[in-house]
C-alpha positions, -999 to +999 in steps of 0.1 A: +000+002-001+011+035-008+010+067+011-013+092-003+007+125-022-006+144+006+015+128+031+047+134+008+038+172+007+034+174+044+070+158+046+082+185+022+067+209+044+081+197+075+114+206+059+108+240+076+128+228+106+160+231+085+151+264+068+166+295+083+154+328+073+174+349+063+200+321+054+182+298+033+214+289+015+224+266+047+199+241+033+215+218+008+201+226-028+220+200-045+206+169-029+202+142-037+233+144-060+257+155-031+238+150+000+253+166+030+231+181+056+198+196+057+177+199+029+148+225+025+144+229-011+110+213-012+097+234+013+107+268-002+087+256-030+057+247-012+055+280+007+067+302-023+048+333-022+029+327-055+024+292-051-016+283-047-019+251-063+000+218-063-009+190-085+006+153-083+010+122-100+021+088-092+034+060-115+046+025-108+076+016-127+087-020-128+124-012-131+135+023-123+171+034-124+179+056-095+214+070-098+230+035-110+207+014-091+179-009-103+147-003-080+121-031-087+086-018-082+096+017-074+069+045-071+074+077-087+058+106-075+058+140-092+042+172-082+040+205-100+035+236-080+013+265-093+014+302-088-017+322-084 
């Protein structure tokens, strides 16, 4: 059973704990390619001043290549943020 998109959007919002205004550069915008330290780039998109809607889609991939590793039966979640 898979978690609904709202679960993941909430997890992105919860990145607020790593967001330090006015120093957002302390979050790591390069994750997942160079993960080290906190990530809050999802949070900044969710609360962007003009973001008012979000649309998500889920796809089940039989074999998905994730940075050189094959993940069988991977669930791919894509969301798009919409301004006003």
